ROLODREN-450631 format. One line per 10 residues: number of its first residue (from 1); for each residue x, y, z of N, C-alpha, C. Coordinates in steps of 0.05 Angstrom, whole numbers, plus 5000, padded with zeros to 4 digits. Layout:
NUM	X Y Z X Y Z X Y Z  ...
This chain:
1	5616 8169 1957 5609 8188 1949 5584 8193 1944  5570 8201 1946 5536 8198 1945 5530 8205 1908  5512 8202 1889 5511 8215 1873 5489 8227 1879  5477 8232 1855 5457 8253 1851 5426 8241 1856  5434 8215 1845 5407 8202 1841 5401 8182 1874  5419 8183 1884 5420 8181 1911 5408 8207 1934  5418 8222 1917 5410 8248 1938 5384 8256 1938  5368 8250 1915 5345 8251 1905 5327 8232 1920  5330 8210 1914 5319 8190 1934 5308 8198 1961  5336 8215 1981 5342 8210 2003 5315 8234 2010
11	5323 8257 1995 5297 8276 1994 5266 8278 1990  5261 8257 1975 5248 8242 1966 5232 8234 1992  5241 8200 2004 5237 8192 2030 5233 8211 2048  5241 8235 2054 5245 8250 2068 5217 8267 2069  5204 8283 2045 5193 8288 2040 5158 8270 2041  5167 8246 2029 5135 8233 2037 5126 8226 2064  5161 8212 2070 5148 8219 2111 5137 8230 2121  5143 8258 2121 5126 8279 2137 5110 8287 2116  5098 8279 2092 5073 8293 2091 5045 8265 2107  5060 8234 2107 5049 8220 2115 5035 8229 2148
21	5054 8239 2159 5051 8245 2194 5027 8277 2187  5032 8285 2166 5000 8317 2163 4986 8311 2144  4983 8275 2134 4957 8278 2119 4942 8265 2127  4933 8263 2154 4911 8250 2161 4887 8244 2144  4889 8224 2137 4871 8221 2115 4869 8222 2092  4877 8244 2085 4871 8255 2058 4892 8241 2041  4877 8243 2004 4897 8225 1981 4926 8250 1987  4940 8237 1963 4974 8248 1957 4960 8251 1927  4972 8281 1920 4983 8282 1895 5006 8288 1891  5020 8264 1877 5039 8256 1875 5058 8265 1841
31	5067 8279 1844 5083 8282 1818 5114 8270 1803  5111 8265 1786 5134 8250 1782 5148 8275 1745  5163 8286 1740 5175 8297 1740 5202 8284 1715  5203 8272 1687 5218 8258 1670 5225 8288 1647  5240 8276 1637 5262 8297 1620 5243 8311 1598  5226 8291 1586 5205 8294 1574 5171 8299 1569  5168 8287 1603 5141 8283 1601 5142 8293 1641  5110 8307 1644 5103 8307 1668 5079 8290 1685  5074 8272 1706 5068 8256 1700 5045 8269 1738  5023 8268 1744 5018 8276 1766 4989 8244 1766
41	4994 8237 1790 4972 8215 1807 4964 8223 1831  4933 8219 1838 4921 8222 1876 4918 8199 1873  4933 8187 1901 4940 8159 1909 4928 8162 1942  4909 8142 1941 4897 8133 1963 4922 8113 1985  4945 8126 1998 4962 8116 2011 4953 8090 2027  4931 8095 2042 4917 8081 2058 4909 8051 2048  4888 8048 2027 4883 8031 2014 4902 8022 1986  4925 8044 1984 4950 8035 1959 4940 8036 1934  4913 8050 1922 4913 8057 1900 4920 8086 1884  4909 8085 1858 4912 8106 1845 4885 8119 1842
51	4875 8136 1848 4842 8147 1848 4839 8163 1824  4858 8174 1817 4854 8195 1790 4894 8191 1782  4885 8193 1758 4924 8208 1745 4920 8219 1710  4930 8238 1715 4938 8252 1689 4970 8252 1680  4975 8261 1652 5000 8261 1640 5003 8273 1625  5020 8283 1610 5033 8294 1588 5028 8283 1569  5027 8243 1566 5024 8237 1545 4993 8233 1535  4976 8238 1553 4945 8233 1546 4934 8254 1527  4919 8235 1511 4921 8249 1486 4903 8281 1484  4883 8283 1502 4862 8296 1512 4887 8328 1531
61	4899 8315 1545 4921 8333 1553 4944 8352 1536  4956 8329 1519 4972 8333 1495 4967 8353 1477  4947 8343 1468 4928 8366 1442 4950 8378 1426  4959 8395 1415 4971 8401 1388 5002 8408 1401  5007 8403 1436 5039 8414 1435 5063 8394 1428  5073 8404 1418 5100 8379 1411 5107 8365 1433  5116 8374 1455 5128 8368 1479 5114 8368 1502  5120 8354 1517 5107 8349 1540 5132 8367 1563  5155 8378 1560 5170 8378 1575 5173 8409 1583  5144 8423 1578 5147 8453 1585 5131 8463 1601
71	5127 8490 1621 5102 8493 1633 5075 8500 1629  5076 8498 1600 5042 8498 1593 5035 8474 1585  5050 8450 1580 5036 8420 1582 5039 8418 1610  5055 8417 1626 5050 8421 1664 5030 8434 1671  5015 8454 1666 4993 8469 1672 4969 8461 1664  4967 8444 1640 4953 8433 1623 4939 8404 1643  4966 8391 1644 4961 8361 1669 4951 8371 1695  4957 8401 1692 4946 8407 1731 4921 8406 1718  4909 8421 1711 4873 8416 1700 4864 8396 1703  4884 8382 1688 4862 8349 1671 4870 8335 1705
81	4896 8337 1728 4890 8327 1744 4864 8332 1775  4855 8356 1767 4836 8374 1786 4818 8372 1786  4807 8361 1748 4782 8360 1739 4781 8331 1748  4793 8313 1737 4794 8275 1745 4784 8274 1775  4802 8289 1798 4799 8279 1819 4773 8291 1831  4764 8316 1823 4739 8319 1834 4726 8312 1820  4712 8299 1796 4704 8278 1783 4696 8253 1804  4720 8247 1816 4718 8229 1832 4714 8231 1862  4704 8252 1872 4698 8265 1896 4719 8274 1910  4744 8282 1894 4766 8293 1923 4770 8320 1912
91	4774 8334 1935 4775 8364 1927 4787 8364 1949  4808 8348 1967 4830 8360 1979 4843 8341 1987  4878 8355 1982 4901 8340 1970 4921 8345 1992  4941 8331 1997 4968 8332 2010 4974 8330 1975  5003 8359 1972 5021 8360 1953 5048 8343 1956  5047 8327 1935 5068 8312 1939 5084 8319 1921  5120 8340 1917 5128 8345 1893 5153 8325 1898  5148 8301 1899 5171 8285 1894 5202 8286 1893  5209 8306 1915 5238 8311 1907 5245 8327 1894  5235 8342 1882 5240 8361 1864 5228 8386 1872
101	5243 8411 1869 5242 8433 1876 5222 8444 1866  5207 8455 1887 5170 8476 1879 5183 8497 1865  5189 8497 1837 5193 8516 1813 5184 8502 1785  5185 8528 1766 5183 8514 1742 5145 8496 1729  5165 8468 1725 5136 8446 1716 5124 8445 1745  5135 8444 1763 5127 8427 1782 5098 8449 1793  5106 8473 1799 5101 8504 1803 5079 8499 1786  5081 8499 1758 5060 8502 1743 5038 8488 1749  5042 8455 1745 5024 8438 1755 5011 8440 1776  5018 8456 1802 5010 8455 1831 4992 8483 1829
111	4996 8501 1801 4981 8516 1811 4953 8515 1787  4955 8504 1768 4935 8492 1757 4920 8481 1762  4925 8458 1781 4912 8437 1798 4888 8466 1823  4909 8485 1836 4891 8495 1850 4867 8513 1835  4875 8526 1811 4854 8544 1801 4833 8513 1783  4841 8503 1791 4815 8467 1770 4809 8465 1801  4809 8465 1828 4787 8464 1853 4800 8445 1872  4825 8447 1873 4832 8417 1883 4848 8446 1912  4842 8436 1935 4861 8448 1962 4882 8433 1972  4907 8455 1975 4925 8432 1979 4945 8466 1986
């Protein structure tokens, strides 16, 4: 029997495989959601390095929020990653939800990144 972790990893690899086919040289906005925090990074898969990153652990993003496990923190991370990506000269990305459903914190991060100027 497959565990939930096995299914998550299969879903994640299936999503990444499809994204790499559609990417056409665009960097990937990858989202990782843990129980307490949310992380986002813009990755250049061709070069294999991170171009911009933000998380709910950053002091500038966290502010006075007690936890990083809510929609408000995710929206703040989305705005921060959009600012840092545009500062690095990136305006268009492919969104990688990392095997998570597109709702809640992941959706809030994506919408805030769009409002911040990233196109995907």
